[in-house]
C-alpha positions as CSV (number, residue, x, y, z in Angstrom):
1,M,10.4,5.8,-12.1
2,I,13.4,5.8,-9.4
3,D,17.0,6.6,-10.8
4,V,18.8,3.7,-9.2
5,V,22.8,4.1,-9.1
6,P,24.8,1.1,-7.8
7,A,27.3,1.8,-5.6
8,I,31.0,0.8,-5.9
9,I,33.7,1.8,-3.3
10,P,37.2,0.1,-5.1
11,R,40.0,-1.1,-3.3
12,D,41.6,-1.8,-6.4
13,K,41.4,-2.5,-10.1
14,K,40.2,-5.8,-9.7
15,Q,37.4,-5.4,-7.8
16,L,36.6,-2.1,-10.1
17,E,36.4,-4.7,-13.0
18,D,34.3,-7.3,-11.2
19,E,32.1,-4.9,-9.8
20,M,31.6,-2.9,-13.2
21,T,31.0,-6.1,-15.4
22,L,28.2,-7.3,-12.5
23,V,26.3,-4.3,-12.4
24,S,26.3,-3.2,-15.7
25,K,24.2,-6.3,-17.2
26,F,21.2,-4.3,-15.6
27,A,22.2,-0.9,-14.7
28,S,22.9,2.2,-17.2
29,R,24.8,4.2,-14.4
30,V,27.3,3.8,-11.8
31,Q,28.7,6.4,-9.3
32,V,32.5,5.2,-7.9
33,D,33.2,6.4,-4.9
34,I,36.5,7.7,-4.2
35,C,38.0,8.9,-0.5
36,D,41.4,10.2,0.1
37,G,41.9,9.1,3.5
38,I,41.8,12.9,4.6
39,F,37.7,14.0,4.5
40,V,37.2,10.8,5.1
41,P,39.6,7.9,7.6
42,V,39.4,5.7,4.3
43,K,41.4,5.4,1.3
44,T,40.3,3.9,-1.9
45,W,41.9,3.3,-5.0
46,P,44.1,4.9,-6.2
47,Y,44.6,7.6,-3.1
48,N,45.7,3.8,-1.3
49,T,48.3,3.4,-3.8
50,Q,46.9,0.4,-5.5
51,D,46.8,0.3,-9.2
52,V,47.9,4.0,-9.6
53,D,49.3,3.4,-13.1
54,Y,45.6,2.2,-14.0
55,F,44.6,6.0,-13.2
56,E,47.3,7.6,-14.9
57,Q,46.5,5.2,-17.9
58,L,42.7,6.6,-17.1
59,K,43.6,10.4,-17.4
60,R,45.4,10.0,-20.4
61,E,42.9,8.3,-22.0
62,E,45.4,5.3,-23.2
63,V,42.4,3.1,-21.4
64,G,39.0,2.9,-20.8
65,W,36.5,2.3,-17.4
66,P,35.5,-1.2,-17.1
67,E,32.0,-1.2,-19.2
68,W,32.2,2.4,-20.1
69,E,30.5,1.4,-23.6
70,N,27.6,0.1,-21.3
71,V,27.7,2.5,-18.4
72,D,27.8,6.3,-17.5
73,I,30.2,6.6,-14.4
74,E,29.7,9.3,-11.9
75,V,32.6,9.8,-9.3
76,H,31.6,10.7,-5.7
77,L,34.6,12.6,-4.7
78,M,34.8,12.1,-0.9
79,V,38.1,14.1,-0.5
80,A,39.3,17.2,0.6
81,H,39.4,20.1,-1.7
82,P,37.7,18.4,-4.7
83,E,38.1,21.6,-6.9
84,R,41.8,21.2,-7.1
85,I,41.6,17.6,-8.4
86,V,38.2,17.5,-10.0
87,L,39.6,17.9,-13.5
88,D,41.9,14.6,-13.2
89,W,38.8,13.1,-12.9
90,I,36.9,14.7,-15.6
91,D,39.8,13.8,-17.8
92,T,39.5,9.8,-17.0
93,G,35.9,10.0,-18.9
94,V,33.4,10.3,-16.3
95,T,29.5,12.1,-17.1
96,M,29.7,13.6,-13.4
97,V,30.9,14.5,-10.7
98,V,29.3,14.8,-6.9
99,A,31.5,16.1,-4.2
100,H,30.9,17.9,-0.6
101,V,30.0,20.7,0.4
102,E,31.6,20.4,3.9
103,A,35.0,19.5,1.8
104,T,35.6,23.1,0.0
105,E,35.8,26.5,0.4
106,D,35.1,27.0,-2.9
107,F,32.8,24.7,-4.1
108,Q,31.6,27.3,-7.5
109,E,35.0,26.4,-8.9
110,L,34.4,23.1,-8.8
111,I,31.0,23.8,-10.6
112,D,32.9,26.3,-12.9
113,V,35.1,23.4,-13.9
114,C,32.5,20.6,-14.8
115,R,30.6,23.4,-16.7
116,V,33.2,24.6,-18.8
117,H,33.4,20.4,-19.3
118,E,30.4,19.8,-20.1
119,V,30.2,17.4,-17.1
120,G,27.4,17.0,-14.9
121,V,27.7,17.9,-10.9
122,G,26.2,17.0,-8.1
123,I,26.7,18.7,-4.6
124,A,26.7,15.9,-1.6
125,I,25.9,17.2,2.4
126,K,26.1,15.2,5.1
127,P,22.8,14.7,7.6
128,S,24.4,16.8,10.5
129,T,25.5,19.4,7.9
130,D,23.6,22.9,8.3
131,I,21.4,22.9,4.9
132,S,21.5,26.6,4.5
133,L,25.4,25.9,3.1
134,L,23.5,24.6,-0.2
135,A,21.9,28.2,-0.8
136,P,24.5,29.2,-3.0
137,F,24.8,26.4,-5.0
138,A,21.8,24.5,-5.1
139,E,20.0,25.6,-8.5
140,Q,23.5,25.5,-10.3
141,V,23.8,21.6,-9.8
142,D,22.1,18.6,-11.4
143,C,21.7,16.8,-8.2
144,I,21.7,17.4,-4.2
145,Q,23.0,14.3,-2.8
146,V,22.3,13.6,0.8
147,M,24.4,11.0,2.5
148,G,22.3,8.5,4.9
149,S,24.7,8.6,7.5
150,Q,27.7,10.6,8.8
151,K,30.0,7.5,8.2
152,L,31.0,7.6,4.9
153,G,33.2,5.5,2.5
154,H,31.8,1.9,3.8
155,H,28.9,0.0,2.8
156,G,26.1,-1.6,4.8
157,V,26.0,1.4,7.0
158,P,22.6,1.9,8.5
159,L,20.5,4.8,7.9
160,D,20.4,8.1,10.1
161,P,16.5,8.5,10.9
162,S,16.8,12.1,10.6
163,V,17.9,11.8,6.6
164,A,13.8,11.6,5.3
165,T,13.0,14.6,7.3
166,R,15.7,16.2,5.4
167,I,14.8,15.2,1.8
168,S,11.3,16.6,2.5
169,E,12.8,19.9,3.4
170,L,14.8,19.8,0.3
171,R,12.1,19.3,-1.6
172,T,10.0,21.7,-0.4
173,L,13.4,24.4,-1.1
174,Y,14.5,22.8,-4.3
175,G,11.9,21.0,-6.2
176,E,13.0,21.6,-9.7
177,R,16.4,19.4,-8.3
178,I,17.0,15.8,-8.2
179,I,17.3,14.8,-4.6
180,G,19.5,11.5,-4.3
181,V,20.3,9.5,-1.4
182,D,23.4,7.3,-0.5
183,I,23.8,5.4,2.3
184,G,21.5,3.3,4.0
185,V,18.9,2.2,1.2
186,T,17.6,-0.6,1.4
187,E,14.2,-2.6,1.1
188,D,12.7,-1.7,4.4
189,T,14.0,2.0,4.4
190,A,13.5,3.1,0.0
191,P,9.9,3.3,0.4
192,E,10.0,6.1,3.1
193,L,13.1,7.7,1.3
194,V,11.0,7.5,-2.0
195,S,7.6,9.3,0.0
196,A,10.0,11.7,1.2
197,G,11.1,12.8,-1.9
198,A,14.1,10.9,-2.9
199,R,14.2,10.2,-6.8
200,K,17.6,9.1,-7.0
201,L,18.9,6.0,-4.8
202,I,22.5,5.2,-5.1
203,I,22.8,2.0,-3.6
204,G,26.1,-0.3,-2.6
205,S,25.6,-3.3,-0.3
206,A,21.8,-4.1,-1.0
207,I,22.5,-4.5,-4.6
208,L,25.9,-5.8,-4.3
209,D,25.8,-8.3,-1.7
210,A,22.2,-9.4,-3.0
211,D,21.3,-13.0,-4.0
212,D,20.2,-11.7,-7.2
213,P,21.5,-8.1,-7.7
214,E,19.0,-7.4,-10.9
215,E,16.3,-8.1,-9.1
216,A,17.1,-6.0,-6.1
217,Y,17.9,-3.5,-8.4
218,L,14.7,-3.5,-10.1
219,F,12.9,-3.4,-6.6
220,F,14.6,0.0,-5.9
221,K,13.6,1.0,-9.5
222,N,9.9,-0.2,-9.3
223,Q,9.6,2.2,-6.2
224,E,6.8,5.0,-6.7
């Protein structure tokens, strides 16, 4: 069965709480997108200065993530030099960190930090990035996350037509790794992506903005 992970791009604590509450009714895992305004132009919580105190409380384990008892929380770090701040996010209690191969010259350090702290690690790659950059790390990570577009940090972005071919290439090269896709996953595109080899669908607006989010989630879950 396909692993379906709702994606949240939080502006502030309230949005994070509202959307976590929504998806926790049916999903067992959520991916929270974090943008620093440097690696991508968008800034999200806490780098947009909203509810920074809440982030500090999370790091100190004074509070927990919304719905932390019911869902596992991954963070997708769309930030420059993620190896420098990954421990901050691990301290908040996440179960997996996904970061970009393009964002650092020392992805190995990020892997090592995650492994020491027994946190899962995923490596993300943009459609235009040379796939050979994954070679030193692909066998060390838990999943490879293919971005469905060059435009990161937004919901509702259409799928780059080249992405299905990239997923097929990765399935051939790294068949033992979980191949995920994030951005552009809709009811129309999901069958092609799954057929190409994607086993993890990270989905924002197609679930969050659906008339019936749980029904949408189950549609993607039942792809074969």
